[in-house]
PALUM-755138 format. One line per 2 residues: number of its first residue (from 1); their letters; for each residue x, y, z of N, C-alpha, C. Coordinates in steps of 0.02 Angstrom, whole numbers. Example, Ala and Ser with C-alpha at 12.3 -4.5 7.8 and 13.67 -1.06 7.14 Angstrom:
1> as> 660:-284:390:615:-225:390:660:-165:390; 642:-112:354:684:-53:357:645:2:394 $
This chain:
1> mt> 42:-58:0:0:0:0:45:61:0; 39:102:-52:83:159:-61:43:222:-77 $
3> rs> 67:277:-51:39:342:-70:85:371:-123; 55:401:-175:95:429:-229:107:503:-216 $
5> cl> 133:536:-268:144:608:-263:78:645:-257; 23:614:-276:-43:643:-265:-60:630:-192 $
7> an> -68:682:-154:-76:676:-81:-131:629:-60; -184:625:-98:-241:584:-77:-248:520:-117 $
9> ll> -194:498:-150:-197:437:-190:-168:379:-150; -205:325:-148:-184:264:-115:-184:208:-166 $
11> vr> -129:170:-172:-126:112:-215:-125:51:-169; -171:5:-181:-177:-54:-139:-199:-114:-180 $
13> le> -195:-173:-148:-219:-234:-180:-295:-231:-190; -317:-261:-244:-389:-268:-257:-421:-309:-201 $
15> tp> -482:-293:-183:-522:-333:-137:-585:-355:-174; -620:-407:-151:-679:-431:-187:-732:-376:-199 $
17> gd> -741:-331:-153:-790:-278:-162:-772:-228:-217; -710:-230:-240:-687:-183:-292:-707:-203:-362 $
19> qp> -728:-265:-372:-736:-292:-439:-784:-253:-484; -843:-232:-462:-886:-193:-507:-853:-126:-527 $
21> ai> -820:-93:-481:-788:-30:-497:-730:-41:-545; -692:-95:-537:-637:-110:-583:-664:-120:-653 $
23> hr> -718:-158:-660:-747:-169:-726:-766:-102:-758; -796:-59:-720:-817:8:-744:-756:49:-765 $
25> iv> -704:49:-723:-643:88:-738:-611:64:-803; -604:-2:-810:-571:-30:-869:-613:-14:-931 $
27> aq> -678:-25:-928:-721:-12:-986:-720:62:-1005; -722:107:-956:-720:178:-972:-652:199:-999 $
29> af> -599:173:-971:-532:192:-994:-520:171:-1066; -547:114:-1086:-538:89:-1154:-595:110:-1200 $
31> gq> -648:140:-1172:-703:162:-1213:-745:106:-1241; -738:46:-1213:-776:-12:-1235:-774:-65:-1181 $
33> dp> -816:-115:-1186:-823:-164:-1133:-778:-226:-1137; -751:-246:-1195:-712:-309:-1197:-655:-313:-1147 $
35> eg> -619:-259:-1135:-564:-261:-1088:-589:-272:-1017; -647:-242:-1000:-677:-254:-934:-696:-327:-925 $
37> rl> -724:-357:-978:-741:-428:-976:-679:-471:-971; -625:-450:-1005:-562:-487:-1001:-538:-491:-929 $
39> vd> -538:-435:-894:-516:-434:-824:-561:-480:-783; -626:-477:-795:-673:-521:-758:-657:-595:-770 $
41> hl> -643:-613:-834:-628:-683:-851:-561:-705:-821; -511:-662:-824:-446:-680:-794:-454:-691:-719 $
43> ra> -492:-649:-686:-503:-656:-615:-541:-721:-600; -595:-732:-637:-636:-792:-626:-597:-856:-637 $
45> ng> -549:-854:-683:-508:-913:-699:-444:-917:-659; -435:-871:-611:-376:-872:-568:-311:-860:-606 $
47> kf> -313:-818:-658:-255:-810:-702:-213:-749:-687; -229:-709:-638:-187:-650:-627:-141:-661:-568 $
49> vl> -84:-628:-569:-36:-632:-514:-36:-569:-472; -63:-515:-499:-66:-453:-462:-121:-409:-490 $
51> sl> -163:-383:-446:-215:-336:-465:-216:-281:-413; -197:-221:-435:-195:-163:-390:-247:-111:-412 $
53> va> -272:-74:-364:-317:-19:-379:-287:46:-352; -307:101:-383:-289:168:-359:-352:200:-332 $
55> vl> -347:225:-272:-405:256:-238:-386:330:-227; -427:374:-254:-416:446:-248:-475:476:-210 $
57> dg> -460:505:-153:-512:535:-110:-569:486:-97; -551:423:-85:-600:372:-68:-635:339:-127 $
59> el> -620:359:-189:-652:330:-248:-601:292:-290; -620:232:-312:-577:193:-357:-574:228:-425 $
61> vg> -513:244:-446:-504:281:-509:-456:247:-557; -420:195:-535:-372:162:-578:-362:90:-560 $
63> hi> -335:52:-607:-324:-19:-597:-267:-43:-642; -229:-91:-617:-177:-124:-657:-180:-199:-642 $
65> lh> -170:-239:-694:-172:-311:-688:-109:-341:-719; -81:-392:-687:-25:-430:-713:-44:-504:-713 $
67> td> -24:-538:-767:-34:-610:-773:33:-642:-788; 39:-707:-774:99:-743:-793:100:-752:-868 $
69> mi> 159:-743:-898:169:-758:-968:182:-833:-974; 159:-863:-1028:164:-935:-1040:220:-948:-1090 $
71> gt> 255:-1004:-1083:302:-1026:-1134:374:-1005:-1122; 392:-991:-1060:460:-971:-1046:481:-1000:-979 $
73> dq> 547:-1013:-972:571:-1037:-908:587:-979:-860; 582:-918:-885:590:-859:-843:523:-842:-810 $
75> rl> 526:-806:-756:464:-781:-725:450:-713:-756; 407:-713:-806:388:-651:-840:314:-638:-826 $
77> ag> 298:-576:-810:229:-556:-799:208:-512:-857; 147:-520:-879:118:-477:-930:79:-421:-896 $
79> la> 92:-359:-915:56:-302:-889:-2:-287:-937; -62:-299:-915:-121:-284:-956:-184:-303:-919 $
81> pl> -231:-260:-918:-227:-191:-940:-209:-143:-883; -188:-83:-902:-180:-26:-857:-236:22:-874 $
83> sv> -275:41:-824:-335:82:-837:-341:137:-785; -356:197:-809:-370:254:-765:-432:288:-793 $
85> lp> -478:307:-750:-538:342:-773:-518:403:-814; -551:414:-871:-532:470:-914:-531:538:-879 $
87> av> -576:550:-832:-580:615:-799:-518:631:-756; -479:579:-738:-421:591:-695:-356:566:-726 $
89> qr> -356:556:-793:-295:536:-827:-246:594:-828; -182:577:-838:-127:626:-843:-115:663:-777 $
91> qg> -128:627:-722:-115:656:-656:-66:613:-615; -36:563:-646:12:521:-612:-17:457:-582 $
93> ig> -81:444:-594:-113:384:-565:-87:321:-599; -83:321:-665:-56:263:-700:17:251:-680 $
95> sa> 55:304:-674:126:296:-653:131:266:-584; 88:288:-538:89:260:-471:72:186:-472 $
97> li> 23:166:-513:5:96:-518:62:54:-547; 94:80:-599:150:43:-629:208:36:-580 $
99> ne> 228:91:-549:285:88:-503:272:41:-445; 212:44:-416:196:-1:-361:197:-74:-384 $
101> sl> 169:-87:-443:166:-156:-466:235:-183:-483; 279:-142:-512:346:-165:-527:385:-182:-463 $
103> gy> 376:-142:-412:408:-157:-347:384:-223:-319; 319:-235:-323:291:-298:-299:319:-357:-338 $
105> lr> 321:-351:-404:346:-406:-446:420:-420:-432; 459:-368:-421:530:-378:-402:534:-418:-337 $
107> eq> 494:-397:-287:495:-432:-222:474:-505:-229; 431:-520:-277:406:-588:-286:452:-630:-330 $
109> gy> 508:-602:-352:558:-640:-390:545:-645:-464; 506:-600:-492:496:-601:-565:558:-575:-600 $
111> dg> 573:-605:-657:631:-585:-697:616:-524:-739; 555:-518:-763:539:-463:-807:464:-455:-818 $
113> vv> 448:-403:-855:379:-386:-871:374:-372:-945; 320:-396:-976:307:-385:-1047:243:-344:-1052 $
115> vl> 242:-297:-1099:182:-256:-1108:173:-241:-1182; 111:-240:-1204:93:-214:-1270:67:-144:-1256 $
117> gh> 105:-93:-1275:84:-26:-1259:123:27:-1296; 108:89:-1282:139:144:-1317:211:153:-1293 $
119> pd> 258:150:-1339:329:155:-1320:347:218:-1282; 320:275:-1302:337:337:-1268:317:336:-1195 $
121> yy> 261:304:-1180:237:300:-1111:279:251:-1070; 287:190:-1095:319:137:-1055:395:145:-1050 $
123> rr> 426:180:-1096:498:192:-1090:514:231:-1026; 468:272:-1004:479:312:-943:490:267:-883 $
125> fg> 469:204:-886:476:157:-830:532:107:-841; 570:117:-895:627:73:-909:614:18:-959 $
127> fh> 555:16:-989:539:-34:-1039:577:-18:-1104; 596:-73:-1139:629:-68:-1204:594:-116:-1252 $
129> aa> 608:-107:-1316:579:-153:-1366:596:-225:-1346; 545:-267:-1343:555:-337:-1324:599:-373:-1374 $
131> sg> 597:-351:-1437:639:-383:-1488:713:-376:-1472; 731:-323:-1436:801:-315:-1415:824:-370:-1367 $
133> fg> 777:-400:-1332:791:-457:-1288:781:-523:-1325; 753:-520:-1386:735:-581:-1422:669:-610:-1398 $
135> ih> 627:-567:-1370:562:-590:-1345:508:-572:-1395; 466:-621:-1410:411:-613:-1457:348:-644:-1426 $
137> tq> 291:-626:-1453:228:-653:-1428:184:-675:-1485; 126:-703:-1468:81:-730:-1519:45:-676:-1558 $
139> fd> 47:-614:-1535:9:-562:-1568:51:-528:-1622; 20:-517:-1680:53:-484:-1735:43:-408:-1728 $
141> vp> 91:-377:-1694:88:-304:-1682:154:-274:-1704; 154:-209:-1720:218:-177:-1736:268:-187:-1678 $
143> ae> 329:-203:-1696:380:-222:-1647:390:-170:-1592; 383:-106:-1608:395:-54:-1557:343:-54:-1501 $
145> yl> 285:-86:-1512:233:-87:-1461:239:-146:-1412; 278:-196:-1429:291:-251:-1383:355:-233:-1346 $
147> ma> 348:-223:-1281:404:-199:-1241:416:-246:-1182; 476:-243:-1155:494:-285:-1098:538:-245:-1051 $
149> ld> 536:-264:-988:576:-234:-936:611:-289:-897; 676:-283:-891:717:-330:-852:714:-306:-779 $
151> lt> 685:-345:-735:679:-326:-665:740:-344:-623; 784:-387:-650:840:-411:-610:906:-377:-627 $
153> gt> 910:-347:-686:973:-317:-708:1021:-367:-737; 999:-430:-744:1043:-482:-771:1025:-501:-843 $
155> gl> 976:-468:-872:956:-482:-940:897:-531:-943; 865:-532:-1000:810:-578:-1012:829:-624:-1069 $
157> np> 807:-686:-1064:823:-736:-1115:775:-729:-1175; 801:-739:-1236:757:-739:-1294:705:-795:-1286 $
159> cq> 643:-780:-1306:591:-830:-1301:529:-807:-1339; 487:-855:-1354:421:-843:-1382:372:-853:-1324 $
161> vr> 344:-798:-1298:298:-802:-1242:227:-794:-1267; 181:-818:-1226:110:-812:-1242:74:-780:-1183 $
163> yq> 29:-736:-1201:-17:-710:-1151:-67:-765:-1134; -99:-760:-1077:-150:-809:-1057:-203:-814:-1112 $
165> pe> -233:-873:-1120:-282:-884:-1175:-340:-833:-1174; -358:-807:-1118:-413:-759:-1114:-400:-697:-1156 $
167> fe> -337:-680:-1167:-321:-621:-1208:-341:-630:-1281; -349:-692:-1303:-369:-704:-1372:-438:-674:-1387 $
169> sl> -478:-663:-1335:-545:-634:-1345:-541:-562:-1371; -484:-529:-1364:-477:-460:-1387:-455:-455:-1460 $
171> vp> -432:-511:-1488:-407:-510:-1557:-465:-518:-1604; -472:-471:-1653:-528:-475:-1700:-525:-537:-1744 $
C-alpha cells in the first residue's frame, strides 16, 4: 500500500468488493467493454498474479493487472490492462500503479515484465523493445509496441511467450 505524489492517492491490492468498480474503470478507460470482460474472465479463472487499484479521495479511479506469461522458463509477468478513469488521466495515477506493481513483482522474484503498449509512455519506466531481448509473442503487432523490462538487471532470455488464453478474446 503506497501513497503517490498525489496527496490523496492510495494504491492497494484489489479486494472482492472492488470488482464492479474495476470493470467500470477498465471499460471507461478503453471506451468499450471487452477489456472489462477480459479482467473479469482472468479473475474468474484465477489467471492473474497481481491486481492493484488506485483510490483517490475514497473513490476507485485506476487499476492495473499482471498475469503470468506462458512458454518461458523465466518468470515473466504480462502487464495488461492498465486503466485510469478518463476524468483523472494525466495526473500520475497510471505511473503510481506501474511503479507499485513493478516493486511488488521484483519482491516476488519475477525476472521481467512484458507489455503491449505505447513506447513513449512505457519507456519512462525502463521498458525497451522486447525484440532487443529476443522476446516475441503470439500477437502480430508492430515491434515497437511489444516492450519488456528486465527486473533483475541480469538480462532476459530470448523466447516466444504467450499471453494467457483469455487475451485471445480481444483479437478480432
